[in-house]
C-alpha positions in Angstrom: 121.4 31.7 116.2 118.5 29.4 117.5 115.1 30.6 119.5 116.8 28.9 122.6 119.8 31.5 122.7 117.4 34.4 121.8 115.0 33.5 124.7 118.4 32.9 127.0 119.0 36.8 125.7 116.2 38.1 126.3 116.1 36.9 129.9 119.3 37.8 130.7 118.8 41.4 129.4 115.3 41.8 131.4 117.6 40.4 134.9 120.2 42.9 134.1 118.0 45.6 133.5 115.5 44.9 136.5 119.2 44.9 138.2 120.3 48.5 136.7 116.5 50.2 137.6 116.6 48.9 141.3 119.9 50.0 142.0 118.9 53.9 140.6 115.6 53.1 142.5 113.9 54.3 139.6 111.6 52.1 137.6 108.9 53.0 134.8 107.1 49.5 132.9 107.3 46.0 133.5 109.3 43.1 131.6 109.3 44.6 128.5 111.2 48.0 129.7 113.4 46.4 131.7 114.7 43.8 128.7 115.0 46.8 126.8 117.0 49.2 129.5 119.2 45.8 129.5 120.0 45.9 126.1 120.9 49.4 126.1 122.9 48.9 129.7 125.2 46.6 127.4 125.7 49.0 124.4 126.4 51.8 126.9 128.3 49.8 129.3 130.2 47.9 126.5 130.9 51.0 124.8 132.4 52.3 128.0 134.7 49.0 128.7 136.1 49.6 125.1 136.8 52.8 125.8 138.6 52.6 128.7 140.6 49.4 127.5 138.9 47.6 130.7 138.3 43.6 130.4 134.7 42.0 130.6 134.3 40.4 133.6 131.4 38.1 133.0 130.2 37.5 129.4 127.5 34.6 129.0 127.3 33.3 125.7 124.6 32.4 122.9 125.6 31.0 120.3 127.3 33.5 118.6 126.3 36.0 120.4 127.9 37.5 123.6 126.6 39.5 126.4 128.7 41.2 128.8 126.6 40.9 132.1 128.4 43.1 134.8 128.6 46.1 132.1 125.0 45.9 130.8 124.1 46.0 134.9 126.6 49.0 135.1 125.4 50.9 132.0 121.6 50.2 132.2 122.4 51.6 136.0 123.8 54.5 134.2 121.0 54.9 131.5 118.3 54.7 134.2 120.0 57.7 136.5 119.8 60.0 133.1 116.4 59.1 131.7 115.5 59.9 136.0 117.1 63.2 135.9 115.4 63.9 132.9 111.9 62.9 133.7 110.0 64.8 136.2 108.5 63.4 138.5 104.3 62.7 139.0 
């Protein structure tokens, strides 16, 4: 994986995480949090898709790594919803 592929994955994960946070209406942090939420969402969404035998709709390939965009958005929205339920408002 080259540095350009890695930067592309970071940008896509950040966008997916930001969309997931926007869907739930809960945001805590900036770009780095959005990138982390995007990657966690890809793991959760990919796991859900595999368990339910669902296809991957939109996949971005960077080198040898594939990133499921739709499942990342769905997984990040679920992850952020659970985090927002577990944390208190200030």
